[in-house]
Short mmCIF file of the C-alpha atoms (twelve columns), coordinates in Angstrom:
data_MODEL
# 
_entry.id   MODEL 
# 
loop_
_atom_site.group_PDB 
_atom_site.id 
_atom_site.type_symbol 
_atom_site.label_atom_id 
_atom_site.label_alt_id 
_atom_site.label_comp_id 
_atom_site.label_asym_id 
_atom_site.label_seq_id 
_atom_site.Cartn_x 
_atom_site.Cartn_y 
_atom_site.Cartn_z 
_atom_site.pdbx_PDB_model_num 
ATOM 1   C CA . MET A 1   23.632  -10.031 -18.842 1 
ATOM 2   C CA . ASN A 2   23.775  -9.125  -21.944 1 
ATOM 3   C CA . THR A 3   24.323  -4.899  -23.189 1 
ATOM 4   C CA . GLN A 4   20.780  -4.572  -24.449 1 
ATOM 5   C CA . THR A 5   19.183  -6.188  -20.468 1 
ATOM 6   C CA . LYS A 6   21.904  -4.026  -18.803 1 
ATOM 7   C CA . THR A 7   20.664  -0.901  -20.853 1 
ATOM 8   C CA . LEU A 8   16.711  -0.793  -19.933 1 
ATOM 9   C CA . ASN A 9   17.705  -2.262  -16.217 1 
ATOM 10  C CA . LEU A 10  19.300  1.763   -16.304 1 
ATOM 11  C CA . VAL A 11  15.889  2.916   -17.387 1 
ATOM 12  C CA . LEU A 12  13.826  1.790   -15.239 1 
ATOM 13  C CA . TRP A 13  16.061  2.631   -12.231 1 
ATOM 14  C CA . ILE A 14  16.698  6.003   -13.604 1 
ATOM 15  C CA . VAL A 15  12.634  6.229   -14.155 1 
ATOM 16  C CA . GLN A 16  12.718  4.256   -10.579 1 
ATOM 17  C CA . ILE A 17  14.425  7.238   -8.986  1 
ATOM 18  C CA . LEU A 18  12.360  10.026  -11.016 1 
ATOM 19  C CA . LEU A 19  9.106   8.869   -10.085 1 
ATOM 20  C CA . ALA A 20  9.882   8.417   -6.635  1 
ATOM 21  C CA . LEU A 21  11.424  11.809  -6.323  1 
ATOM 22  C CA . MET A 22  8.769   13.217  -7.447  1 
ATOM 23  C CA . PHE A 23  5.746   11.740  -6.225  1 
ATOM 24  C CA . GLY A 24  7.741   11.562  -3.124  1 
ATOM 25  C CA . MET A 25  7.820   15.987  -3.138  1 
ATOM 26  C CA . SER A 26  4.322   16.099  -3.940  1 
ATOM 27  C CA . GLY A 27  3.187   13.723  -0.898  1 
ATOM 28  C CA . PHE A 28  5.174   15.351  1.274   1 
ATOM 29  C CA . MET A 29  3.520   19.098  0.599   1 
ATOM 30  C CA . LYS A 30  -0.020  17.311  1.301   1 
ATOM 31  C CA . THR A 31  0.757   15.431  3.860   1 
ATOM 32  C CA . PHE A 32  3.147   17.965  5.218   1 
ATOM 33  C CA . MET A 33  2.641   21.491  4.525   1 
ATOM 34  C CA . PRO A 34  -0.587  23.774  6.568   1 
ATOM 35  C CA . LEU A 35  -3.283  23.560  4.062   1 
ATOM 36  C CA . ALA A 36  -3.851  27.175  3.687   1 
ATOM 37  C CA . GLU A 37  -0.620  27.514  2.319   1 
ATOM 38  C CA . LEU A 38  -0.969  24.103  0.069   1 
ATOM 39  C CA . LEU A 39  -4.507  25.528  -1.978  1 
ATOM 40  C CA . LYS A 40  -2.249  28.391  -2.858  1 
ATOM 41  C CA . SER A 41  0.802   26.294  -4.255  1 
ATOM 42  C CA . ILE A 42  -1.420  23.498  -5.856  1 
ATOM 43  C CA . PRO A 43  -4.215  25.273  -7.286  1 
ATOM 44  C CA . GLY A 44  -7.914  23.208  -7.886  1 
ATOM 45  C CA . LEU A 45  -7.510  21.478  -4.573  1 
ATOM 46  C CA . GLU A 46  -9.982  23.815  -2.776  1 
ATOM 47  C CA . VAL A 47  -13.153 21.503  -4.014  1 
ATOM 48  C CA . LEU A 48  -11.259 17.967  -2.482  1 
ATOM 49  C CA . PRO A 49  -11.883 17.577  1.678   1 
ATOM 50  C CA . GLU A 50  -9.384  18.365  3.833   1 
ATOM 51  C CA . GLY A 51  -8.149  14.320  5.249   1 
ATOM 52  C CA . LEU A 52  -8.117  13.107  1.328   1 
ATOM 53  C CA . ILE A 53  -5.646  15.261  0.472   1 
ATOM 54  C CA . ARG A 54  -3.434  13.900  3.389   1 
ATOM 55  C CA . PHE A 55  -4.822  10.601  2.127   1 
ATOM 56  C CA . ILE A 56  -3.140  10.822  -1.440  1 
ATOM 57  C CA . GLY A 57  0.357   12.256  -0.093  1 
ATOM 58  C CA . ILE A 58  0.684   9.822   2.617   1 
ATOM 59  C CA . SER A 59  -0.362  7.676   -0.423  1 
ATOM 60  C CA . GLU A 60  1.986   8.894   -2.971  1 
ATOM 61  C CA . LEU A 61  5.028   9.155   -0.018  1 
ATOM 62  C CA . ALA A 62  4.643   5.177   0.561   1 
ATOM 63  C CA . GLY A 63  4.656   4.823   -3.311  1 
ATOM 64  C CA . ALA A 64  7.702   6.901   -4.312  1 
ATOM 65  C CA . LEU A 65  9.202   4.385   -0.759  1 
ATOM 66  C CA . GLY A 66  7.749   2.248   -2.437  1 
ATOM 67  C CA . LEU A 67  9.045   2.828   -5.868  1 
ATOM 68  C CA . ILE A 68  12.710  2.375   -4.378  1 
ATOM 69  C CA . LEU A 69  13.422  0.904   -1.567  1 
ATOM 70  C CA . PRO A 70  12.402  -2.564  -2.883  1 
ATOM 71  C CA . ALA A 71  13.654  -3.027  -5.334  1 
ATOM 72  C CA . LEU A 72  17.151  -1.500  -3.140  1 
ATOM 73  C CA . THR A 73  16.977  -3.839  -0.353  1 
ATOM 74  C CA . LYS A 74  15.954  -6.909  -2.852  1 
ATOM 75  C CA . ILE A 75  13.141  -7.433  0.167   1 
ATOM 76  C CA . LYS A 76  9.819   -8.094  -1.551  1 
ATOM 77  C CA . PRO A 77  11.192  -7.343  -4.209  1 
ATOM 78  C CA . VAL A 78  7.208   -7.238  -5.956  1 
ATOM 79  C CA . LEU A 79  6.107   -4.121  -3.953  1 
ATOM 80  C CA . THR A 80  8.216   -1.808  -7.077  1 
ATOM 81  C CA . PRO A 81  5.718   -2.998  -9.976  1 
ATOM 82  C CA . LEU A 82  3.145   -2.923  -7.321  1 
ATOM 83  C CA . ALA A 83  3.927   0.712   -5.956  1 
ATOM 84  C CA . GLY A 84  4.005   1.545   -10.128 1 
ATOM 85  C CA . ILE A 85  0.915   0.498   -10.390 1 
ATOM 86  C CA . GLY A 86  -0.345  2.458   -7.818  1 
ATOM 87  C CA . PHE A 87  0.812   5.095   -9.263  1 
ATOM 88  C CA . LEU A 88  -0.956  4.222   -12.797 1 
ATOM 89  C CA . ILE A 89  -4.075  3.871   -10.745 1 
ATOM 90  C CA . ILE A 90  -3.609  7.540   -8.948  1 
ATOM 91  C CA . MET A 91  -2.838  9.718   -12.293 1 
ATOM 92  C CA . VAL A 92  -5.785  7.616   -13.657 1 
ATOM 93  C CA . LEU A 93  -8.636  9.080   -11.002 1 
ATOM 94  C CA . ALA A 94  -6.115  12.856  -10.970 1 
ATOM 95  C CA . ALA A 95  -6.478  12.644  -15.394 1 
ATOM 96  C CA . GLY A 96  -10.523 11.782  -14.311 1 
ATOM 97  C CA . PHE A 97  -10.716 14.536  -11.615 1 
ATOM 98  C CA . HIS A 98  -9.362  17.102  -13.697 1 
ATOM 99  C CA . MET A 99  -11.802 16.636  -16.838 1 
ATOM 100 C CA . GLY A 100 -14.170 16.411  -14.206 1 
ATOM 101 C CA . GLU A 101 -13.197 20.032  -13.140 1 
ATOM 102 C CA . GLY A 102 -12.862 20.826  -16.988 1 
ATOM 103 C CA . LYS A 103 -8.911  21.099  -16.649 1 
ATOM 104 C CA . PHE A 104 -7.027  19.545  -19.676 1 
ATOM 105 C CA . ASP A 105 -4.932  21.074  -19.540 1 
ATOM 106 C CA . SER A 106 -3.425  18.740  -17.315 1 
ATOM 107 C CA . LEU A 107 -4.228  15.277  -19.136 1 
ATOM 108 C CA . PRO A 108 -1.013  14.684  -20.619 1 
ATOM 109 C CA . ILE A 109 1.468   14.944  -17.079 1 
ATOM 110 C CA . ASN A 110 -1.384  12.567  -16.047 1 
ATOM 111 C CA . ILE A 111 -0.809  10.517  -19.134 1 
ATOM 112 C CA . ILE A 112 3.445   10.828  -19.047 1 
ATOM 113 C CA . LEU A 113 3.334   9.937   -15.377 1 
ATOM 114 C CA . GLY A 114 0.378   7.286   -15.969 1 
ATOM 115 C CA . GLY A 115 2.723   5.563   -18.823 1 
ATOM 116 C CA . LEU A 116 6.308   5.738   -16.893 1 
ATOM 117 C CA . SER A 117 4.498   4.197   -14.225 1 
ATOM 118 C CA . ALA A 118 3.362   1.305   -16.121 1 
ATOM 119 C CA . PHE A 119 6.009   1.564   -17.376 1 
ATOM 120 C CA . ILE A 120 7.538   0.316   -13.675 1 
ATOM 121 C CA . ALA A 121 5.188   -2.471  -13.259 1 
ATOM 122 C CA . TRP A 122 6.263   -4.190  -16.887 1 
ATOM 123 C CA . GLY A 123 9.928   -4.426  -16.462 1 
ATOM 124 C CA . ARG A 124 9.548   -4.793  -12.365 1 
ATOM 125 C CA . TRP A 125 6.956   -7.804  -12.642 1 
ATOM 126 C CA . PRO A 126 8.149   -10.981 -11.197 1 
ATOM 127 C CA . GLY A 127 8.332   -12.944 -14.797 1 
ATOM 128 C CA . THR A 128 10.100  -10.263 -16.684 1 
ATOM 129 C CA . ILE A 129 13.486  -10.455 -17.742 1 
ATOM 130 C CA . MET A 130 14.397  -6.575  -15.005 1 
ATOM 131 C CA . SER A 131 12.702  -8.636  -12.682 1 
ATOM 132 C CA . SER A 132 15.179  -12.404 -12.441 1 
ATOM 133 C CA . HIS A 133 18.270  -10.007 -13.301 1 
ATOM 134 C CA . SER A 134 17.429  -7.066  -11.066 1 
ATOM 135 C CA . ILE A 135 15.255  -8.150  -8.188  1 
ATOM 136 C CA . SER A 136 16.092  -11.586 -6.817  1 
ATOM 137 C CA . THR A 137 13.269  -12.920 -4.990  1 
ATOM 138 C CA . LYS A 138 15.149  -15.065 -3.126  1 
ATOM 139 C CA . PRO A 139 15.757  -14.426 0.815   1 
ATOM 140 C CA . VAL A 140 18.968  -11.013 1.076   1 
ATOM 141 C CA . SER A 141 21.596  -13.776 1.844   1 
ATOM 142 C CA . GLN A 142 23.324  -13.051 5.703   1 
ATOM 143 C CA . SER A 143 27.098  -13.423 5.505   1 
# 
């Protein structure tokens, strides 16, 4: 692996870890925090039904795990770029929600997180340089 490929791999891992932490914390709050406390912590959620808030939280938790575990364990590594695509979709939907509510100040964070999610999807997609060097699609050998 050349220096440029190693650097890209390192950057991808850093972005994956940071996004997993951010979405993991957000998902944990939306899944497990009492609704009244959650609505105080995250303004704007009060217009959503509780079931949708909890669904979003569970989706964020699953995606956070999907950003790290498949790539780390090399078990079904294609799930890592799919998690990136999932977060990109969540950010597009969140941006649409915020615009519909007239809250345009939230758009930059949606764009940044969506862009980072797309970067992971691109960098870890099967057939790219990073997928062939850092994430094997072969089963883990039993030694």
